[in-house]
Short mmCIF file of the C-alpha atoms (twelve columns), coordinates in Angstrom:
data_MODEL
# 
_entry.id   MODEL 
# 
loop_
_atom_site.group_PDB 
_atom_site.id 
_atom_site.type_symbol 
_atom_site.label_atom_id 
_atom_site.label_alt_id 
_atom_site.label_comp_id 
_atom_site.label_asym_id 
_atom_site.label_seq_id 
_atom_site.Cartn_x 
_atom_site.Cartn_y 
_atom_site.Cartn_z 
_atom_site.pdbx_PDB_model_num 
ATOM 1   C CA . UNK A 1   21.615 -8.613  7.269   1 
ATOM 2   C CA . UNK A 2   17.355 -8.094  8.779   1 
ATOM 3   C CA . UNK A 3   15.518 -9.633  7.000   1 
ATOM 4   C CA . UNK A 4   12.337 -7.297  7.975   1 
ATOM 5   C CA . UNK A 5   14.438 -4.347  6.350   1 
ATOM 6   C CA . UNK A 6   15.428 -5.919  3.381   1 
ATOM 7   C CA . UNK A 7   11.386 -6.770  2.376   1 
ATOM 8   C CA . UNK A 8   10.795 -3.011  3.137   1 
ATOM 9   C CA . UNK A 9   13.133 -2.072  0.774   1 
ATOM 10  C CA . UNK A 10  11.907 -5.166  -1.910  1 
ATOM 11  C CA . UNK A 11  7.868  -4.042  -1.141  1 
ATOM 12  C CA . UNK A 12  8.374  -0.130  -0.313  1 
ATOM 13  C CA . UNK A 13  11.234 0.627   -2.602  1 
ATOM 14  C CA . UNK A 14  11.916 -1.667  -5.546  1 
ATOM 15  C CA . UNK A 15  8.488  -2.578  -6.249  1 
ATOM 16  C CA . UNK A 16  7.274  0.360   -6.255  1 
ATOM 17  C CA . UNK A 17  9.375  1.437   -9.349  1 
ATOM 18  C CA . UNK A 18  7.179  -0.867  -11.195 1 
ATOM 19  C CA . UNK A 19  5.004  2.810   -11.513 1 
ATOM 20  C CA . UNK A 20  7.606  4.776   -12.708 1 
ATOM 21  C CA . UNK A 21  8.862  1.950   -15.514 1 
ATOM 22  C CA . UNK A 22  5.846  1.917   -16.898 1 
ATOM 23  C CA . UNK A 23  5.251  5.670   -17.277 1 
ATOM 24  C CA . UNK A 24  9.010  5.420   -18.767 1 
ATOM 25  C CA . UNK A 25  9.702  2.041   -20.843 1 
ATOM 26  C CA . UNK A 26  7.221  1.512   -23.882 1 
ATOM 27  C CA . UNK A 27  7.588  -2.289  -23.595 1 
ATOM 28  C CA . UNK A 28  6.414  -2.153  -19.461 1 
ATOM 29  C CA . UNK A 29  3.781  0.023   -21.348 1 
ATOM 30  C CA . UNK A 30  2.785  -2.378  -24.162 1 
ATOM 31  C CA . UNK A 31  3.019  -5.540  -20.997 1 
ATOM 32  C CA . UNK A 32  0.166  -3.615  -18.951 1 
ATOM 33  C CA . UNK A 33  -1.684 -1.757  -21.555 1 
ATOM 34  C CA . UNK A 34  -4.727 -4.230  -21.680 1 
ATOM 35  C CA . UNK A 35  -4.491 -4.929  -17.635 1 
ATOM 36  C CA . UNK A 36  -7.490 -3.684  -15.483 1 
ATOM 37  C CA . UNK A 37  -6.299 -4.385  -11.762 1 
ATOM 38  C CA . UNK A 38  -5.321 -3.839  -8.580  1 
ATOM 39  C CA . UNK A 39  -2.738 -5.834  -6.558  1 
ATOM 40  C CA . UNK A 40  -2.076 -6.047  -3.151  1 
ATOM 41  C CA . UNK A 41  1.035  -6.988  -1.138  1 
ATOM 42  C CA . UNK A 42  0.878  -8.708  2.481   1 
ATOM 43  C CA . UNK A 43  3.662  -9.201  4.114   1 
ATOM 44  C CA . UNK A 44  3.821  -9.711  7.744   1 
ATOM 45  C CA . UNK A 45  5.797  -7.344  10.129  1 
ATOM 46  C CA . UNK A 46  7.013  -4.966  6.816   1 
ATOM 47  C CA . UNK A 47  3.127  -3.638  5.976   1 
ATOM 48  C CA . UNK A 48  0.621  -3.548  2.501   1 
ATOM 49  C CA . UNK A 49  1.458  -2.454  -0.438  1 
ATOM 50  C CA . UNK A 50  -1.594 -2.424  -3.691  1 
ATOM 51  C CA . UNK A 51  0.229  -1.780  -7.360  1 
ATOM 52  C CA . UNK A 52  -3.450 -0.173  -9.657  1 
ATOM 53  C CA . UNK A 53  -3.510 -0.811  -13.184 1 
ATOM 54  C CA . UNK A 54  -5.649 1.192   -15.447 1 
ATOM 55  C CA . UNK A 55  -5.861 3.139   -19.044 1 
ATOM 56  C CA . UNK A 56  -2.144 1.641   -19.822 1 
ATOM 57  C CA . UNK A 57  -0.851 3.272   -16.420 1 
ATOM 58  C CA . UNK A 58  -0.141 1.409   -13.336 1 
ATOM 59  C CA . UNK A 59  -0.222 3.638   -9.642  1 
ATOM 60  C CA . UNK A 60  1.783  2.547   -6.335  1 
ATOM 61  C CA . UNK A 61  -0.416 2.771   -3.178  1 
ATOM 62  C CA . UNK A 62  1.490  2.361   0.201   1 
ATOM 63  C CA . UNK A 63  -1.168 0.770   2.882   1 
ATOM 64  C CA . UNK A 64  -4.300 -1.535  1.490   1 
ATOM 65  C CA . UNK A 65  -6.135 -0.264  -1.160  1 
ATOM 66  C CA . UNK A 66  -9.342 -2.017  -3.016  1 
ATOM 67  C CA . UNK A 67  -7.969 -4.717  -4.995  1 
ATOM 68  C CA . UNK A 68  -9.118 -8.663  -6.256  1 
ATOM 69  C CA . UNK A 69  -6.094 -10.036 -6.357  1 
ATOM 70  C CA . UNK A 70  -4.465 -9.702  -2.555  1 
ATOM 71  C CA . UNK A 71  -1.029 -11.591 -2.116  1 
ATOM 72  C CA . UNK A 72  0.067  -12.857 1.490   1 
ATOM 73  C CA . UNK A 73  3.054  -13.644 2.652   1 
ATOM 74  C CA . UNK A 74  3.258  -16.076 5.365   1 
ATOM 75  C CA . UNK A 75  6.796  -14.183 6.091   1 
ATOM 76  C CA . UNK A 76  9.105  -11.101 5.245   1 
ATOM 77  C CA . UNK A 77  11.695 -14.446 4.074   1 
ATOM 78  C CA . UNK A 78  8.710  -15.784 1.089   1 
ATOM 79  C CA . UNK A 79  8.509  -12.314 -0.097  1 
ATOM 80  C CA . UNK A 80  11.803 -12.026 -0.206  1 
ATOM 81  C CA . UNK A 81  11.952 -15.116 -1.864  1 
ATOM 82  C CA . UNK A 82  9.816  -13.554 -4.473  1 
ATOM 83  C CA . UNK A 83  11.634 -10.262 -5.448  1 
ATOM 84  C CA . UNK A 84  14.784 -12.072 -5.526  1 
ATOM 85  C CA . UNK A 85  13.557 -14.685 -8.405  1 
ATOM 86  C CA . UNK A 86  13.208 -18.128 -5.914  1 
ATOM 87  C CA . UNK A 87  11.163 -20.199 -7.128  1 
ATOM 88  C CA . UNK A 88  7.345  -19.847 -4.489  1 
ATOM 89  C CA . UNK A 89  4.144  -19.348 -4.137  1 
ATOM 90  C CA . UNK A 90  2.014  -16.681 -2.186  1 
ATOM 91  C CA . UNK A 91  -0.888 -17.135 -0.863  1 
ATOM 92  C CA . UNK A 92  -3.850 -16.255 -3.156  1 
ATOM 93  C CA . UNK A 93  -7.157 -14.262 -2.525  1 
ATOM 94  C CA . UNK A 94  -9.404 -14.460 -6.035  1 
ATOM 95  C CA . UNK A 95  -7.268 -17.421 -7.638  1 
ATOM 96  C CA . UNK A 96  -9.199 -16.737 -10.731 1 
ATOM 97  C CA . UNK A 97  -7.469 -13.362 -11.161 1 
ATOM 98  C CA . UNK A 98  -3.067 -15.329 -9.977  1 
ATOM 99  C CA . UNK A 99  -2.317 -15.519 -14.134 1 
ATOM 100 C CA . UNK A 100 -1.711 -12.185 -13.979 1 
ATOM 101 C CA . UNK A 101 1.095  -12.922 -11.150 1 
ATOM 102 C CA . UNK A 102 2.014  -16.359 -13.854 1 
ATOM 103 C CA . UNK A 103 2.343  -13.662 -16.750 1 
ATOM 104 C CA . UNK A 104 1.914  -9.748  -16.172 1 
ATOM 105 C CA . UNK A 105 3.377  -9.443  -13.725 1 
ATOM 106 C CA . UNK A 106 6.808  -11.572 -13.915 1 
ATOM 107 C CA . UNK A 107 6.841  -9.924  -17.492 1 
ATOM 108 C CA . UNK A 108 7.049  -6.696  -15.281 1 
ATOM 109 C CA . UNK A 109 9.465  -8.197  -12.816 1 
ATOM 110 C CA . UNK A 110 11.663 -9.670  -15.396 1 
ATOM 111 C CA . UNK A 111 11.885 -6.056  -17.073 1 
ATOM 112 C CA . UNK A 112 12.370 -4.222  -13.581 1 
ATOM 113 C CA . UNK A 113 14.820 -6.227  -13.119 1 
ATOM 114 C CA . UNK A 114 16.650 -5.809  -16.758 1 
ATOM 115 C CA . UNK A 115 16.886 -2.097  -16.002 1 
ATOM 116 C CA . UNK A 116 18.637 -2.365  -12.329 1 
ATOM 117 C CA . UNK A 117 21.768 -4.680  -13.243 1 
ATOM 118 C CA . UNK A 118 23.318 -2.674  -16.029 1 
ATOM 119 C CA . UNK A 119 25.777 -3.635  -18.732 1 
ATOM 120 C CA . UNK A 120 28.266 -0.830  -19.714 1 
ATOM 121 C CA . UNK A 121 26.873 -2.396  -23.360 1 
ATOM 122 C CA . UNK A 122 23.588 -1.443  -21.978 1 
ATOM 123 C CA . UNK A 123 24.295 1.570   -20.913 1 
ATOM 124 C CA . UNK A 124 25.849 2.771   -23.950 1 
ATOM 125 C CA . UNK A 125 22.171 3.308   -24.718 1 
ATOM 126 C CA . UNK A 126 21.424 6.787   -24.154 1 
ATOM 127 C CA . UNK A 127 17.970 5.708   -23.096 1 
ATOM 128 C CA . UNK A 128 18.549 2.837   -21.575 1 
ATOM 129 C CA . UNK A 129 20.630 4.909   -19.373 1 
ATOM 130 C CA . UNK A 130 17.959 7.252   -18.758 1 
ATOM 131 C CA . UNK A 131 15.373 4.265   -17.294 1 
ATOM 132 C CA . UNK A 132 18.190 3.051   -15.455 1 
ATOM 133 C CA . UNK A 133 19.341 6.192   -13.677 1 
ATOM 134 C CA . UNK A 134 15.837 7.675   -12.641 1 
ATOM 135 C CA . UNK A 135 15.363 4.064   -10.979 1 
ATOM 136 C CA . UNK A 136 18.938 3.323   -9.272  1 
ATOM 137 C CA . UNK A 137 17.798 7.298   -7.523  1 
ATOM 138 C CA . UNK A 138 14.324 6.105   -6.591  1 
ATOM 139 C CA . UNK A 139 15.555 2.944   -4.922  1 
ATOM 140 C CA . UNK A 140 18.044 3.720   -3.221  1 
ATOM 141 C CA . UNK A 141 16.625 6.717   -1.811  1 
ATOM 142 C CA . UNK A 142 13.650 4.700   -1.108  1 
ATOM 143 C CA . UNK A 143 15.816 1.922   0.658   1 
ATOM 144 C CA . UNK A 144 17.615 4.967   2.710   1 
ATOM 145 C CA . UNK A 145 14.039 6.279   4.485   1 
ATOM 146 C CA . UNK A 146 13.638 2.160   5.083   1 
ATOM 147 C CA . UNK A 147 16.919 1.456   6.482   1 
ATOM 148 C CA . UNK A 148 16.457 4.336   8.815   1 
ATOM 149 C CA . UNK A 149 13.385 3.227   10.303  1 
ATOM 150 C CA . UNK A 150 13.810 -0.642  10.239  1 
ATOM 151 C CA . UNK A 151 16.958 -1.760  10.519  1 
ATOM 152 C CA . UNK A 152 18.719 -1.940  13.803  1 
ATOM 153 C CA . UNK A 153 21.806 0.918   13.465  1 
ATOM 154 C CA . UNK A 154 20.449 2.250   10.442  1 
ATOM 155 C CA . UNK A 155 17.672 3.618   13.358  1 
ATOM 156 C CA . UNK A 156 20.778 4.930   15.799  1 
ATOM 157 C CA . UNK A 157 21.772 6.932   12.470  1 
ATOM 158 C CA . UNK A 158 18.221 8.405   11.816  1 
ATOM 159 C CA . UNK A 159 18.357 9.243   15.535  1 
ATOM 160 C CA . UNK A 160 21.467 11.883  14.738  1 
ATOM 161 C CA . UNK A 161 19.468 13.311  11.601  1 
ATOM 162 C CA . UNK A 162 17.713 16.734  12.603  1 
ATOM 163 C CA . UNK A 163 14.504 17.077  11.407  1 
ATOM 164 C CA . UNK A 164 13.466 18.841  8.672   1 
ATOM 165 C CA . UNK A 165 13.320 18.120  5.066   1 
ATOM 166 C CA . UNK A 166 16.527 17.244  2.490   1 
ATOM 167 C CA . UNK A 167 16.079 18.295  -0.798  1 
ATOM 168 C CA . UNK A 168 17.210 14.965  -3.769  1 
ATOM 169 C CA . UNK A 169 18.262 16.801  -6.920  1 
ATOM 170 C CA . UNK A 170 19.728 15.756  -10.056 1 
ATOM 171 C CA . UNK A 171 19.689 18.479  -12.747 1 
ATOM 172 C CA . UNK A 172 17.194 17.599  -15.696 1 
ATOM 173 C CA . UNK A 173 16.376 14.011  -13.528 1 
ATOM 174 C CA . UNK A 174 14.454 13.196  -10.767 1 
ATOM 175 C CA . UNK A 175 13.958 14.727  -7.825  1 
ATOM 176 C CA . UNK A 176 12.905 13.134  -4.101  1 
ATOM 177 C CA . UNK A 177 12.319 14.981  -0.755  1 
ATOM 178 C CA . UNK A 178 13.023 13.216  2.552   1 
ATOM 179 C CA . UNK A 179 10.810 14.407  6.022   1 
ATOM 180 C CA . UNK A 180 12.977 13.245  9.098   1 
ATOM 181 C CA . UNK A 181 10.089 14.212  11.474  1 
ATOM 182 C CA . UNK A 182 10.137 15.220  15.420  1 
ATOM 183 C CA . UNK A 183 10.596 11.627  15.960  1 
ATOM 184 C CA . UNK A 184 13.580 10.734  13.477  1 
ATOM 185 C CA . UNK A 185 11.164 9.167   11.528  1 
ATOM 186 C CA . UNK A 186 12.111 9.051   8.155   1 
ATOM 187 C CA . UNK A 187 9.752  9.179   4.709   1 
ATOM 188 C CA . UNK A 188 10.392 10.381  1.400   1 
ATOM 189 C CA . UNK A 189 8.098  11.606  -1.238  1 
ATOM 190 C CA . UNK A 190 8.642  12.505  -4.895  1 
ATOM 191 C CA . UNK A 191 9.563  16.897  -6.103  1 
ATOM 192 C CA . UNK A 192 11.191 19.823  -5.016  1 
ATOM 193 C CA . UNK A 193 9.626  22.163  -1.957  1 
ATOM 194 C CA . UNK A 194 11.245 25.705  -2.086  1 
ATOM 195 C CA . UNK A 195 13.005 25.609  1.794   1 
ATOM 196 C CA . UNK A 196 14.749 22.979  1.986   1 
ATOM 197 C CA . UNK A 197 16.719 22.225  5.317   1 
ATOM 198 C CA . UNK A 198 20.000 20.336  3.103   1 
ATOM 199 C CA . UNK A 199 20.961 20.426  -0.289  1 
ATOM 200 C CA . UNK A 200 22.439 17.422  -1.936  1 
ATOM 201 C CA . UNK A 201 22.382 18.279  -5.866  1 
ATOM 202 C CA . UNK A 202 24.103 15.613  -8.826  1 
ATOM 203 C CA . UNK A 203 24.866 18.133  -11.132 1 
ATOM 204 C CA . UNK A 204 23.373 15.539  -13.785 1 
ATOM 205 C CA . UNK A 205 22.112 12.437  -14.428 1 
ATOM 206 C CA . UNK A 206 26.031 10.583  -15.720 1 
ATOM 207 C CA . UNK A 207 26.951 12.091  -11.860 1 
ATOM 208 C CA . UNK A 208 24.775 10.717  -10.192 1 
ATOM 209 C CA . UNK A 209 24.915 7.043   -12.282 1 
ATOM 210 C CA . UNK A 210 29.036 6.931   -11.700 1 
ATOM 211 C CA . UNK A 211 28.004 8.022   -7.739  1 
ATOM 212 C CA . UNK A 212 24.970 5.425   -7.236  1 
ATOM 213 C CA . UNK A 213 26.202 3.082   -8.910  1 
ATOM 214 C CA . UNK A 214 29.942 3.025   -7.261  1 
ATOM 215 C CA . UNK A 215 31.830 4.167   -9.698  1 
ATOM 216 C CA . UNK A 216 33.007 7.397   -8.720  1 
ATOM 217 C CA . UNK A 217 32.562 8.903   -4.920  1 
ATOM 218 C CA . UNK A 218 31.025 12.103  -3.561  1 
ATOM 219 C CA . UNK A 219 34.540 13.653  -2.579  1 
ATOM 220 C CA . UNK A 220 35.575 13.933  -5.773  1 
ATOM 221 C CA . UNK A 221 32.381 14.928  -7.818  1 
ATOM 222 C CA . UNK A 222 32.986 17.618  -4.649  1 
ATOM 223 C CA . UNK A 223 35.992 18.697  -6.212  1 
ATOM 224 C CA . UNK A 224 35.418 18.690  -9.665  1 
ATOM 225 C CA . UNK A 225 32.361 20.589  -9.074  1 
ATOM 226 C CA . UNK A 226 29.757 17.757  -9.590  1 
ATOM 227 C CA . UNK A 227 28.506 17.417  -6.479  1 
ATOM 228 C CA . UNK A 228 27.071 19.924  -4.640  1 
ATOM 229 C CA . UNK A 229 25.657 19.902  -0.652  1 
ATOM 230 C CA . UNK A 230 24.785 23.082  1.494   1 
ATOM 231 C CA . UNK A 231 22.463 23.374  3.975   1 
ATOM 232 C CA . UNK A 232 22.733 22.052  7.794   1 
ATOM 233 C CA . UNK A 233 25.480 19.914  7.145   1 
ATOM 234 C CA . UNK A 234 24.968 16.899  9.736   1 
ATOM 235 C CA . UNK A 235 21.554 15.990  8.369   1 
ATOM 236 C CA . UNK A 236 23.921 15.408  4.971   1 
ATOM 237 C CA . UNK A 237 26.339 13.714  6.920   1 
ATOM 238 C CA . UNK A 238 24.229 11.194  9.027   1 
ATOM 239 C CA . UNK A 239 22.088 10.230  5.623   1 
ATOM 240 C CA . UNK A 240 25.066 9.848   3.657   1 
ATOM 241 C CA . UNK A 241 25.966 6.990   6.238   1 
ATOM 242 C CA . UNK A 242 22.310 5.529   5.176   1 
ATOM 243 C CA . UNK A 243 23.199 5.460   2.060   1 
ATOM 244 C CA . UNK A 244 26.643 3.819   2.749   1 
ATOM 245 C CA . UNK A 245 23.774 0.544   3.968   1 
ATOM 246 C CA . UNK A 246 22.007 0.366   0.542   1 
ATOM 247 C CA . UNK A 247 24.102 -2.221  -1.546  1 
ATOM 248 C CA . UNK A 248 24.177 -4.692  1.379   1 
ATOM 249 C CA . UNK A 249 20.265 -5.082  0.828   1 
ATOM 250 C CA . UNK A 250 20.401 -4.502  -2.771  1 
ATOM 251 C CA . UNK A 251 23.013 -6.970  -3.523  1 
# 
């Protein structure tokens, strides 16, 4: 496993989810309701990202932004240890804001882990199931792009994906667009477009959850009419190969 790719996934796919967690989960909203702070993460060979908390909301910004708490890490491995819950301390700029990391951020990280590590009992709760499926889908497809841009084998697979947009859709659920540019660099954003070059559609949240959590396979869902692919299929074939790498990095 490539530690740089893992750190990119942790920064740009896993921690990115805190924005959506705070939008969907009342407990997370309560945790941040009085916070007014921006936290920047700086990881060598990986990049930068900023979480901005204000007026009870959280925004994730890829790259540097104005921040009153800056956390720097000595290596991708150092950052991965933080996200994996191991005992590690980043380098602080503005030590007076460190209480946020030790209290609020720790609580948010625990809440995010709660939703990303489901049990059968937890998934029986409809609201938990919904939040888990949204966050799992966002994590998977944001991570997929980092693998395509960074992992050695992932870059080889991405080089075979033709240029264009792939629409990812869960009926009555999250929607995302993956773009492959002329250099075969991959990016993803939430939302929908009118004329994607290819479409991958899950019939409902349950189907998305079952496929993304490995409880069923794509071919069974295709045969049952629960999963739809159309458009330029070579794009989807190679993207599915990248998706298979996600679980290895997030295990």
